[in-house]
N, C-alpha and C positions, 0 to 999 in steps of 0.2 A: 923431780924431773920437769924440766920446762918443755913446751911444745917442741922447741928446736932440738931438743935432746931425745925425743921420743923416737922410737923406730918408725920408718915408713912402711905404713901396710894398710890395708882396707879396715872398715869398721868390723868385719867379721874375725879379723885378727891373722888372716891367711897373708903370707908374705909373697904369694904368688902375685905375678902380674894381672892386673885387670884385663878381661877379654876384651874390653871396649876401649881401652887405651891404644894410641897409635904406637907403633914400634919406635924405637930410638931413632932409626934413620927415615921413618916417614915423614913426609911433608905435613907441617902443621899450619893451622889457622894463623893468619897475622893479626887477628883481633887482640887487643891488649889482655894478657890475662888467659886467653883461650889454648888450650893444649889438645883440642880435638883435630882428627885427621882432616887434612886440606882436601876438598872436593872440586874447588874452583880456582881458576886463576883470573884475576882482575889486571889487566894490562892498561896501564896509564902513562903520561908523560905531563911534565908541567911545561907548558910552551915557553914560559920565561927562562927555562934553564936547559931544557933538551931539544936536540933537533927534532924535526916533525915525526921521522921513521924509529927513532929511540923509543923503547918500550920499558918501562920499569914495571915490576910485577908484585903484587899482593896475593898471597893465597887466602882461602876463606873455606870454612866448614859450611855446612848447609844453614846451620843458624844465623851466622854473621855474614853471608854474602850479601843480602838485601841492605844492611847497614853500611857495610864498607863500600859497596857500589853506589849509595846514594851521598856518602862523604865525599867520595872522588867526584862524583857526577855534578854536585852543586858547585864544585871549583871548575868544573870544565876540564877536568884532568883525565876522566874515563874514557878509555878508547874501545875497550872491548871486555867482555866476560865469557870464558871458555871452561869447559870441563876440564878438569887437570889431566885426565887421560887422553885428552885430544890436543892439548896445547903444544904448539911448535912455535918458538921464538922467531919473529919475522926477521928477515935479512937486515942488517943495519941495526938491529936492536941492542947489540951488546956495545961496551964501551971501546972505543979506540984502543 
């Protein structure tokens, strides 16, 4: 049996879902390969592509918030970092 054919379960052999895994409909972190629950919204825009009021969003878990913020910040794209449960998209941030 190859790793792709192996059943999906944890190391204990229990097929039950892990308690620390986010539910299927819960927002997850935008960091590559991360499947942790999102706790933060990073609002950004690229001024060469987007109007000033437009906000794109990335979601971040606690572990990746600083890294993703720095990535956007050094490019001048980061506009705001807000807790996910407090996020409200600003007026005009959606696509026309």
